[in-house]
C-alpha angles and dihedrals in degrees: 000000000000107000129034131181118208117195113190130131099204110082097212093049091044090057090048091053091046091052091049092050092048091049092050096042112026117204092019122145112239127200117193126206130174106205146019095269094053093045095049089049091049094053092051092065104030140047113228125196091206134015118198105198133189115211102212107065130162096245100036144311130320085229087078090057091048091052092048093048094046090052100043105024108029090162090067116098106226119207122183115219110190147128090235109099100161121128095249093055093045094048093045093050096045094043090054093053110278112146097193138034121195130176116228093218089073118110108263094244090055091046090052092050090051091051089050088062089073093071088052090057092252128126117257102235132160109235093245090052092050088053091049091052092051090048090048092057090046090052091044090060090050092046092051088055092047091045090061087077091063119098118235090256092050089052089052091051093046091050093053098045087045087062090054100261118152121235092259093051091047090050091051092048093051099035093244135127119257090244090055091050090049090052091050091050091051090052092047092051091050094048095047096038095237133130110193142052090242090059089044091054091050093048091047090053091049090051092049093243098126097064114110 
């Protein structure tokens, strides 16, 4: 690996990531950026072999960097380095093109070993993240089975609220009244065993209903 981009806003953590990258890939060239704007600008003028990207940045989300890299530099291996190990963050990053997901609370020697996997053609994944991915696919299979109970209209409603639309917007999009949409949502929650819009969004993504 010749060129690595590190995107991290906290100086101490940025140095830690740099040290890990240098240990994993000796003699590599490292470019450091601290926010989304700097990172997007950097990738416009340079080809990076690896990008190590934090998700929580002061001017936005690392997901924006992942999307930009995936579109303009598909040859770059993108590895998330974050403290956020929740399902939504993992799914969002991987679905936008990240090929690795590492937690920054790992010991540096473990982090380095996980980075080394890239040269072996393997994804750099923290063990807990790998388990989450496996569990996600297990749940996805279950959700697809559960989703078979939804009517076509309920699937339409779930897809729209999964994209963040409010009840009124969903009603307008489907030509329904808000009360009808609310009834559909109540039925969806009961059938899927969920109780919040956040869970609904996650289930909609798992069922492939949030794709345009």
